[in-house]
Phi, psi and omega in degrees: 000318184292318177300316176304313182301315180293315180294321176299308178308318183292314178303309183302310182303317188288320183290320175297318170304312182289330177297326186271355175229155181223132183290160180301319187291324171298314179301313184297321172300324177295315180298323174291323174300326183274353179060045179241024180303325179289339184248335189232132172238146171246126183223158183234130171257105184305311188297321185267356184046049176219160183230161183226128164258126181220140177248128177237128184274171168277176183294154166293173179297141181298329183286333182281317179299319176292326178293331181270000174083016177245161182278319181200157177200128178227187176212158167230152179216139192191179181202159182249155173210149179291145182073206179231033176220131178276111187257337180215140181287146184286144178280314177242150177229155181270128181234135176226136176259133182251113186243125176264118186201135176295333177220145179308130187246340194236011179292325177286318195216109181225037173293168186220118173229141173260137178238105181218142176055038176087349186246156179243128183241112181276111173270001174090183181281142177256178171284120185255137173221153181222147169226095180308317187292336177259000183062039186239139162238153179233140166238120186239136194216148172254133180227163178257161170304331173292322173303311179298320180298324175296324178291330185280004180280143183299142179076006183295153178228157170232151174241120170253117186057240189255010187240140180244149185225138173266132184285134174290154182299327177291323174300315180297317178294322176294319179297320172305306186298319182292315179298324172300317180292320188276353184270129184250000000 
């Protein structure tokens, strides 16, 4: 009886472990089922034996971009994990805003706030980098899944430096899809 109990426990443990992790090929199929192939990629770096899931959004609205004095702005969010199987949901993700601008707009002020549900969440200053020859600015932040959940709420806005931007429905959908993928 004890042997049957031990074997049953081992089988149950194996099933629960495999249910909590997903191989890259399963994740890729999930991206396709979400119809998110244009915005989310799953890739494996054989040399580094690591994988990356990255979501790239469409641009913010032209009117908000022009009001901020930039030509265009979008963002990417993602995370890395060892091997080719996601075994744990990420605690922190990397979020990068890509800003196309003839002159720097965020060099002096590059704080990041999320305005959602009538509340403002200050995520602090990010790492700032500029490539003037390419007319590009980059603002990089570490965010949690909880932060992303706030962004995925309808009507959410962000404040970068002194400028506010409203997330488009497509951007919200991309964040929701990424949260679905990284939840175990």
